[in-house]
C-alpha positions as CSV (number, residue, x, y, z in Angstrom):
1,M,-1.9,-4.3,21.7
2,E,-1.0,-1.7,19.1
3,T,-0.4,2.0,19.8
4,Q,0.1,4.6,17.1
5,T,2.0,7.8,17.7
6,D,3.9,10.4,15.7
7,F,7.1,10.0,17.6
8,L,8.4,6.9,19.4
9,I,11.4,7.7,21.6
10,L,13.4,4.8,23.1
11,G,15.2,6.2,26.1
12,S,14.6,8.9,28.8
13,G,18.0,10.6,29.2
14,I,18.8,14.2,28.2
15,A,18.7,13.4,24.4
16,G,15.3,11.6,24.5
17,L,13.6,14.1,26.9
18,S,14.9,17.3,25.3
19,F,13.7,16.0,21.9
20,A,10.3,15.0,23.4
21,I,9.8,18.5,24.7
22,K,10.2,19.9,21.3
23,A,8.4,17.2,19.3
24,A,5.3,17.6,21.6
25,E,4.7,20.9,19.7
26,L,4.3,18.9,16.4
27,G,2.3,15.8,17.5
28,T,1.9,12.8,19.8
29,V,5.0,11.5,21.6
30,V,5.6,8.1,23.3
31,V,8.7,7.7,25.5
32,V,9.7,4.2,26.3
33,T,12.1,3.6,29.2
34,K,13.5,0.4,30.8
35,K,13.2,1.5,34.4
36,G,11.8,4.6,36.1
37,K,11.9,7.7,34.0
38,F,14.7,9.1,36.1
39,E,17.0,6.1,35.5
40,S,19.5,6.9,32.6
41,N,23.1,7.5,32.0
42,T,22.4,11.2,32.1
43,N,21.3,10.8,35.7
44,Y,24.8,9.5,36.6
45,A,26.7,12.3,35.0
46,Q,28.5,14.1,37.8
47,G,30.9,16.4,36.0
48,G,28.8,18.7,33.8
49,I,28.3,20.0,30.4
50,A,31.0,21.9,28.4
51,A,30.1,25.1,26.7
52,V,31.8,28.4,26.1
53,Q,30.5,30.9,28.7
54,D,33.5,33.0,29.8
55,E,34.8,36.0,27.9
56,E,38.3,34.7,28.3
57,D,37.3,31.5,26.5
58,S,36.5,31.1,22.8
59,F,34.8,28.7,20.3
60,A,38.2,28.3,18.7
61,S,39.7,27.0,21.9
62,H,36.9,24.6,22.7
63,I,37.0,23.3,19.1
64,Q,40.8,22.8,19.2
65,D,40.6,21.0,22.6
66,T,38.0,18.6,21.1
67,L,40.0,18.0,18.0
68,N,43.2,17.4,20.0
69,C,41.4,14.9,22.2
70,G,39.8,13.1,19.3
71,A,43.1,11.9,17.8
72,D,42.6,13.2,14.3
73,L,39.3,11.3,13.8
74,C,36.8,14.0,14.7
75,K,34.6,15.5,11.9
76,E,35.7,19.1,12.1
77,E,32.5,20.5,10.8
78,V,30.5,18.6,13.4
79,V,32.8,19.8,16.2
80,R,32.4,23.4,15.0
81,F,28.6,23.5,14.9
82,V,28.2,21.5,18.2
83,V,30.5,24.0,20.0
84,E,29.0,27.1,18.4
85,E,25.4,26.0,19.0
86,G,26.2,25.0,22.6
87,P,25.5,28.3,24.5
88,E,22.1,28.7,22.9
89,R,21.1,25.1,24.0
90,I,22.4,25.9,27.6
91,K,20.0,28.9,27.7
92,E,17.2,26.5,26.7
93,L,18.1,24.1,29.5
94,V,18.0,27.0,32.0
95,Q,14.6,28.1,30.6
96,W,13.4,24.6,31.2
97,G,14.4,24.8,34.8
98,V,17.9,23.4,35.1
99,E,19.8,25.2,37.9
100,F,23.5,25.2,37.3
101,T,25.8,26.2,40.2
102,R,26.7,29.9,40.2
103,D,29.9,31.6,41.4
104,K,28.7,34.2,43.9
105,S,32.1,35.4,45.0
106,G,32.9,39.0,44.5
107,G,29.2,40.0,44.3
108,N,28.6,38.3,40.8
109,S,26.3,35.5,40.0
110,R,28.0,34.0,36.9
111,Y,28.1,30.3,36.4
112,D,30.8,28.5,38.4
113,L,32.8,27.0,35.6
114,G,34.8,23.8,36.2
115,R,37.8,22.5,34.3
116,E,38.3,18.9,33.3
117,G,40.9,16.8,31.6
118,G,41.8,17.9,28.1
119,H,40.3,21.4,28.5
120,S,42.5,24.4,28.2
121,R,39.9,26.7,29.9
122,R,37.2,26.5,32.5
123,R,34.0,25.9,30.6
124,V,32.2,23.1,32.4
125,L,28.8,24.1,33.8
126,H,27.7,21.9,36.7
127,A,25.2,21.5,39.4
128,K,27.7,20.8,42.2
129,D,28.7,17.2,41.4
130,L,25.2,16.0,40.5
131,T,24.7,17.7,37.2
132,G,23.0,14.8,35.4
133,R,20.5,14.3,38.2
134,E,19.6,18.1,38.1
135,I,19.1,17.9,34.3
136,E,16.9,14.8,34.6
137,R,14.8,16.5,37.3
138,A,14.2,19.6,35.3
139,L,13.5,17.8,32.0
140,N,11.1,15.3,33.6
141,E,9.2,18.1,35.3
142,H,8.9,20.0,32.0
143,V,7.9,16.9,30.0
144,S,5.2,16.1,32.6
145,R,3.4,19.3,31.6
146,K,3.2,18.2,28.0
147,K,-0.2,16.7,27.4
148,T,0.8,15.0,24.1
149,V,3.7,13.1,25.8
150,H,3.1,9.7,27.3
151,I,5.9,7.8,29.2
152,Y,5.9,4.1,29.4
153,E,8.1,3.0,32.3
154,N,9.5,-0.5,32.8
155,F,9.2,-1.3,29.1
156,I,12.1,-2.6,27.0
157,A,12.2,-2.6,23.2
158,I,12.8,-6.0,21.6
159,D,13.4,-5.0,18.0
160,L,12.7,-2.2,15.5
161,I,10.0,-2.9,12.9
162,M,11.1,-2.3,9.4
163,A,8.7,-1.8,6.5
164,S,10.7,-4.5,4.6
165,F,10.0,-7.0,7.4
166,V,6.3,-6.5,6.9
167,T,6.1,-6.2,3.1
168,G,8.9,-8.6,2.2
169,G,10.9,-5.7,0.6
170,Q,8.3,-5.2,-2.2
171,N,7.6,-1.6,-1.3
172,K,9.2,1.8,-1.9
173,S,9.3,2.3,1.8
174,A,11.3,-0.9,2.5
175,N,14.2,0.9,4.2
176,R,11.9,2.7,6.6
177,C,11.6,2.1,10.3
178,I,7.9,2.1,11.2
179,G,7.9,1.2,14.9
180,A,9.1,-1.3,17.5
181,Y,8.0,-4.3,19.4
182,V,8.3,-3.5,23.1
183,F,8.1,-5.8,26.1
184,D,6.2,-4.8,29.3
185,F,8.2,-7.0,31.6
186,H,6.1,-6.3,34.7
187,N,3.0,-7.7,33.0
188,N,4.8,-10.1,30.5
189,R,3.1,-8.6,27.5
190,V,4.5,-7.5,24.1
191,H,3.2,-4.2,22.7
192,T,3.4,-3.0,19.2
193,F,4.2,0.7,18.8
194,K,3.8,2.2,15.3
195,A,5.3,5.6,14.6
196,K,6.0,8.1,11.9
197,Y,9.5,8.6,13.4
198,V,11.5,6.5,15.8
199,I,14.2,8.1,17.9
200,L,16.9,6.0,19.5
201,A,18.2,7.6,22.7
202,T,19.1,4.5,24.6
203,G,22.5,5.5,25.9
204,G,25.6,3.4,25.9
205,C,26.8,-0.2,26.6
206,G,29.0,-0.1,29.7
207,K,27.5,-3.3,31.0
208,V,29.3,-5.2,28.2
209,Y,32.3,-4.9,30.5
210,L,32.9,-6.4,34.0
211,V,33.8,-3.1,35.6
212,T,31.8,0.0,34.6
213,T,30.6,3.3,35.9
214,N,27.4,2.9,34.0
215,P,24.0,1.9,35.5
216,D,22.6,-1.6,35.0
217,I,20.4,-0.4,32.1
218,A,23.4,0.4,29.9
219,T,23.3,-2.8,27.8
220,G,23.6,-1.4,24.3
221,D,20.0,-2.0,23.3
222,G,19.7,0.7,20.7
223,I,22.9,-0.2,18.9
224,A,22.0,-3.9,18.9
225,M,18.5,-3.2,17.6
226,A,19.7,-0.8,14.9
227,Y,22.4,-3.3,13.8
228,R,19.8,-6.1,13.5
229,A,17.6,-3.8,11.4
230,G,20.4,-3.1,9.0
231,A,21.7,0.3,10.2
232,Q,25.4,1.3,9.8
233,I,27.3,1.2,13.0
234,A,30.6,3.1,13.4
235,N,33.8,3.2,15.5
236,M,32.8,0.7,18.2
237,E,36.4,0.0,19.0
238,F,36.6,3.3,20.8
239,I,35.4,2.5,24.4
240,Q,36.4,5.2,26.9
241,F,37.6,3.9,30.2
242,H,37.1,6.5,32.9
243,P,40.4,6.5,34.8
244,T,39.0,7.1,38.3
245,C,36.4,4.7,39.6
246,L,36.3,4.2,43.4
247,Y,38.1,1.1,44.4
248,H,36.5,-0.6,47.4
249,P,35.2,-4.2,47.9
250,D,31.8,-3.0,48.9
251,A,31.4,-0.2,46.4
252,K,29.5,-0.9,43.1
253,A,31.5,1.0,40.4
254,F,31.1,4.6,41.8
255,L,32.6,7.2,39.5
256,I,35.0,9.8,40.9
257,S,34.3,12.7,38.6
258,E,36.9,14.2,36.2
259,A,36.1,17.5,37.9
260,V,38.1,16.3,41.0
261,R,41.3,16.3,38.9
262,G,40.1,19.5,37.3
263,E,40.1,21.2,40.7
264,G,43.7,20.1,41.5
265,A,43.6,16.4,42.6
266,I,46.8,14.6,41.8
267,L,47.3,10.9,40.8
268,K,49.8,9.0,42.9
269,L,51.0,5.4,43.3
270,K,50.4,3.7,46.6
271,S,53.9,4.7,47.6
272,G,52.9,8.3,47.3
273,E,55.0,8.9,44.2
274,T,53.4,10.9,41.3
275,F,53.6,9.3,37.8
276,M,51.5,11.2,35.3
277,E,54.4,13.5,34.4
278,R,56.0,10.5,32.7
279,Y,53.0,10.2,30.3
280,H,51.8,13.7,29.4
281,P,52.7,17.4,29.8
282,M,49.3,18.1,31.4
283,K,50.1,15.5,34.1
284,S,46.9,14.6,36.1
285,L,44.8,16.8,33.8
286,A,45.7,14.8,30.7
287,P,42.9,13.4,28.5
288,R,41.1,10.3,29.7
289,D,42.6,7.8,27.3
290,V,46.1,8.9,28.4
291,V,45.3,8.7,32.1
292,A,43.5,5.4,31.9
293,K,46.4,3.8,29.9
294,A,49.0,5.2,32.3
295,I,47.1,3.8,35.3
296,D,46.8,0.5,33.6
297,T,50.5,0.4,32.8
298,E,51.5,1.4,36.4
299,L,49.2,-1.2,37.9
300,K,50.6,-4.0,35.7
301,K,54.2,-2.9,36.6
302,S,53.6,-2.7,40.4
303,G,51.0,-5.5,40.8
304,D,48.9,-3.1,42.9
305,D,45.1,-3.1,42.8
306,Y,44.7,0.6,42.6
307,V,46.3,4.1,42.5
308,L,45.5,7.1,44.6
309,L,43.7,10.3,43.7
310,D,44.7,13.0,46.2
311,I,42.9,16.3,46.7
312,S,43.6,16.6,50.4
313,H,46.0,19.5,49.9
314,K,43.0,21.7,49.0
315,D,40.9,23.6,51.5
316,R,38.6,21.2,53.4
317,D,35.5,23.4,53.1
318,F,36.0,23.9,49.3
319,V,36.3,20.1,48.8
320,I,33.1,19.4,50.7
321,S,31.1,22.2,49.1
322,R,32.3,21.4,45.6
323,F,31.9,17.7,45.7
324,P,29.1,17.0,48.3
325,N,27.9,13.8,46.7
326,I,31.3,12.3,46.2
327,Y,32.4,13.3,49.7
328,E,29.4,11.6,51.3
329,K,29.8,8.5,49.2
330,C,33.5,8.2,50.1
331,L,32.7,8.7,53.8
332,L,30.3,5.7,53.6
333,Y,33.4,3.6,52.8
334,G,35.6,5.2,55.5
335,I,37.4,7.6,53.2
336,D,37.5,11.3,54.1
337,M,38.5,12.8,50.7
338,A,39.3,16.1,52.3
339,R,42.0,14.3,54.4
340,D,42.7,11.0,52.7
341,P,43.6,10.0,49.1
342,I,40.9,8.1,47.2
343,P,41.8,4.6,45.9
344,V,40.8,4.5,42.2
345,V,40.9,2.2,39.1
346,P,39.8,2.6,35.5
347,A,36.4,1.4,34.4
348,A,34.4,1.2,31.2
349,H,32.6,4.5,31.0
350,Y,31.6,5.9,27.6
351,L,31.1,4.7,24.0
352,C,32.5,7.0,21.3
353,G,31.1,4.9,18.5
354,G,27.5,3.9,17.9
355,V,24.8,4.1,15.2
356,L,26.2,6.3,12.4
357,I,24.3,9.5,11.9
358,N,24.6,12.7,9.8
359,E,24.5,16.3,11.0
360,H,20.7,16.0,11.6
361,G,20.8,12.8,13.7
362,E,19.5,10.7,10.8
363,T,20.7,7.1,10.5
364,S,21.1,5.0,7.3
365,I,17.5,3.9,7.9
366,D,14.7,6.2,6.8
367,R,12.9,7.9,9.7
368,L,15.2,6.3,12.3
369,F,17.1,8.9,14.3
370,A,19.8,8.3,16.9
371,L,20.7,10.9,19.6
372,G,23.3,10.9,22.4
373,E,25.6,8.1,23.4
374,V,23.9,5.6,21.2
375,A,25.0,7.6,18.1
376,C,28.2,8.2,16.4
377,S,28.1,11.8,15.1
378,G,31.8,12.4,14.5
379,L,32.1,14.8,17.5
380,H,34.2,12.6,19.7
381,G,36.5,11.0,17.1
382,A,38.8,8.4,18.8
383,N,38.4,9.9,22.3
384,R,35.7,12.0,23.9
385,L,36.7,15.3,25.5
386,A,35.3,15.4,29.0
387,S,31.7,16.8,29.4
388,N,31.1,17.0,25.6
389,S,28.6,14.2,25.8
390,L,25.6,16.1,27.3
391,L,26.4,19.0,24.9
392,E,26.3,16.6,21.9
393,A,22.9,15.3,23.1
394,I,21.1,18.6,23.4
395,V,22.6,20.0,20.1
396,F,21.6,16.9,18.1
397,A,18.2,16.7,19.7
398,H,17.5,20.2,18.5
399,R,18.9,19.5,15.0
400,A,16.8,16.4,14.6
401,F,13.8,18.4,15.6
402,L,14.5,21.1,13.0
403,R,15.0,18.4,10.3
404,I,11.7,16.7,11.1
405,Q,9.8,20.0,11.6
406,K,10.8,21.0,8.0
407,D,8.5,18.4,6.4
408,F,6.4,17.0,9.2
409,E,3.1,18.4,7.8
410,Q,3.8,16.9,4.4
411,I,4.4,13.4,5.6
412,R,1.6,11.0,4.5
413,D,2.4,7.5,5.6
414,E,1.3,4.5,3.7
415,D,-0.9,2.2,5.8
416,I,1.4,-0.7,6.4
417,P,-0.3,-3.1,8.8
418,I,2.1,-4.6,11.4
419,P,1.5,-8.2,12.5
420,P,1.2,-8.8,16.2
421,W,4.2,-10.2,18.0
422,D,4.6,-13.9,17.3
423,P,6.2,-16.0,20.1
424,R,6.6,-18.9,17.7
425,G,5.6,-21.6,20.2
426,A,8.3,-20.6,22.7
427,T,8.1,-22.3,26.1
428,E,9.0,-21.2,29.7
429,S,12.6,-21.9,30.5
430,D,13.7,-23.8,33.6
431,E,17.3,-23.0,32.8
432,S,17.8,-19.4,33.8
433,I,21.3,-20.3,34.9
434,V,22.2,-20.3,31.2
435,V,21.4,-16.6,31.0
436,A,23.4,-15.7,34.1
437,H,26.4,-17.8,33.1
438,N,26.6,-16.3,29.6
439,W,26.2,-12.8,30.9
440,D,29.2,-13.2,33.2
441,E,31.2,-15.0,30.5
442,I,30.8,-12.2,28.0
443,R,31.7,-9.4,30.5
444,L,34.7,-11.3,31.7
445,C,35.9,-12.0,28.2
446,M,35.5,-8.3,27.2
447,W,37.3,-7.1,30.3
448,H,40.3,-9.4,29.9
449,Y,40.7,-9.4,26.1
450,V,39.1,-6.1,24.8
451,G,40.0,-3.7,27.5
452,I,42.4,-0.7,27.7
453,V,45.3,-2.6,26.2
454,R,44.6,-5.1,23.4
455,S,46.5,-7.5,21.1
456,D,45.7,-9.4,17.9
457,K,45.8,-12.7,19.9
458,R,43.5,-11.4,22.6
459,L,41.0,-10.0,20.1
460,E,41.0,-13.2,18.0
461,R,40.3,-15.2,21.2
462,A,37.5,-12.9,22.2
463,D,36.0,-13.1,18.7
464,R,35.8,-16.9,18.9
465,R,34.4,-17.0,22.4
466,I,31.7,-14.3,21.7
467,D,30.7,-16.0,18.5
468,L,30.2,-19.3,20.4
469,I,28.2,-17.7,23.2
470,S,26.1,-15.7,20.7
471,R,25.0,-18.9,18.9
472,E,23.9,-20.4,22.2
473,I,22.0,-17.2,23.1
474,D,20.3,-17.1,19.7
475,D,19.2,-20.7,20.1
476,Y,17.9,-20.0,23.6
477,Y,16.1,-16.8,22.3
478,R,14.3,-18.8,19.6
479,N,13.0,-21.5,21.9
480,F,12.1,-19.9,25.2
481,V,9.7,-17.1,26.3
482,I,11.4,-13.8,26.5
483,T,12.4,-12.1,29.7
484,R,14.1,-8.8,30.3
485,D,17.3,-10.6,31.3
486,L,17.3,-12.6,28.1
487,L,16.7,-9.5,25.9
488,E,19.6,-7.6,27.6
489,L,21.9,-10.6,27.2
490,R,21.0,-10.9,23.5
491,N,21.9,-7.2,23.1
492,I,25.2,-7.3,25.0
493,A,26.3,-10.3,23.0
494,T,25.5,-8.4,19.7
495,V,27.3,-5.3,20.9
496,A,30.3,-7.2,22.2
497,A,30.7,-8.9,18.8
498,I,30.6,-5.6,17.0
499,I,33.2,-4.1,19.4
500,V,35.6,-7.0,18.9
501,R,35.3,-7.1,15.1
502,S,35.7,-3.3,14.9
503,A,38.8,-3.5,17.0
504,R,40.2,-6.3,14.8
505,M,39.7,-4.1,11.7
506,R,41.8,-1.2,13.0
507,K,45.5,-2.1,12.6
508,E,46.9,0.8,14.5
509,S,46.7,2.5,17.9
510,R,44.7,5.7,18.1
511,G,42.8,7.4,20.9
512,L,41.0,4.8,23.0
513,H,42.1,1.8,20.9
514,F,45.6,0.6,21.9
515,N,46.9,-2.6,20.3
516,I,50.4,-3.7,21.4
517,D,50.9,-5.4,18.0
518,F,50.4,-2.0,16.3
519,P,51.5,0.5,18.9
520,E,51.9,3.5,16.6
521,R,49.2,5.7,15.1
522,G,48.7,4.8,11.5
523,D,49.1,7.1,8.5
524,V,46.3,9.0,6.7
525,H,44.8,5.7,5.5
526,W,43.5,5.0,9.1
527,R,41.9,8.5,9.5
528,R,38.5,7.0,8.7
529,D,35.5,5.5,10.5
530,T,35.3,1.8,11.1
531,I,31.8,1.0,9.7
532,M,29.9,-2.2,10.1
533,A,26.4,-3.2,8.9
534,K,24.6,-6.5,9.0
């Protein structure tokens, strides 16, 4: 089955949906999402979205905080326009129905601004501690009123379709993305979507690691597909580990928001001793890479399984009203955070690298755009400043729209016929255990060898193992009928290999990449992106 559309958007988070709302004014839009339309990394964002709102704050301050956090690898011009365009995009979200929490004390109704690690001012807009869910709610409701937008739920993209694949490269449009093969895994059918423009908004790749705050859908699909299609991928060594994930045997990687530290929570050892003053002048409010590394170091020294995050010294009513979702979740596991410290550990959380894009969201492949966590824009550098991710998504969605709008009416596509999906004689597999085993092996390998602290020996060992597993997966993929699990396994293997090889290329420690064989930040030679392409 072939479907033709003007815009094919892969992913239904804030980046994909905000672009869809705008693109609907130009033409037909198809949004493909792996689960229900509300399931995305955006939906799990507790903290909020950073943007200058207060008269005591300034663009200059937000820009400097971002640059400081990015460890000299941010692109300053990108940081500048993202920060300066932020307030206008916030107004747009509000117009679309997003309801941010307001501070009604003293008779005013201004936004209640939070502060998070690395920020010198309060500038984080939030909807209590469920900001992502509120944004998803509003955007989905707004999209549902757009008659030219069609959402395909429970569909997973297999691969991008390049004009060169179809024409054998004998065409002036050879480097153009013209669509994607997409698997309807509920009905076991492959659909062909042909589009003028393809937008990757597939989110991150947290499931490459054993312990992550990300939902199960975060398997790096967009990065893997873009890499296989020949796009440039950048800075994949910079994986942000969130320092405070709830530690409990029955809890599945529940994030304790950065905003808890922003409101005064203090990190302590199990003994009750504080330790962050030994690592950074901002103590428990230090940037995430510093805090995650500090916790990792302390756990290795003590042999403990977790540290404690303590906000019990704050007013009980404040804690419960400011963090209702986190409070209720902790109560399920017998922890009253208004009275008890919360046991926490670091977990893989956010990808600062991704598909390399320019200031308009364009990739190195013609008519292929990447927005949000799947992309590497230069905003985050070697370490993302808290709550800059949702900001990046809405700013670049708008910029991509403006870039496309400029010449949309002049686009006259060549009629390049796309052949239907060819299963190549694949058979049903009776060895699904192979998929499950390889999935576990990759995630364990990445957790133990390519985590918060790395070494040349660990990276070399990971490279060999991932390469061996990848060959086995490729063989399996060629011979057996596709399933959703197999497609996701293929993607995490591809992404894991890129992360490992990127980490091996950077012979220094910077931001989120710490190698004990090169513990110091390198000279100006290393102030560059790590770029890979197939």
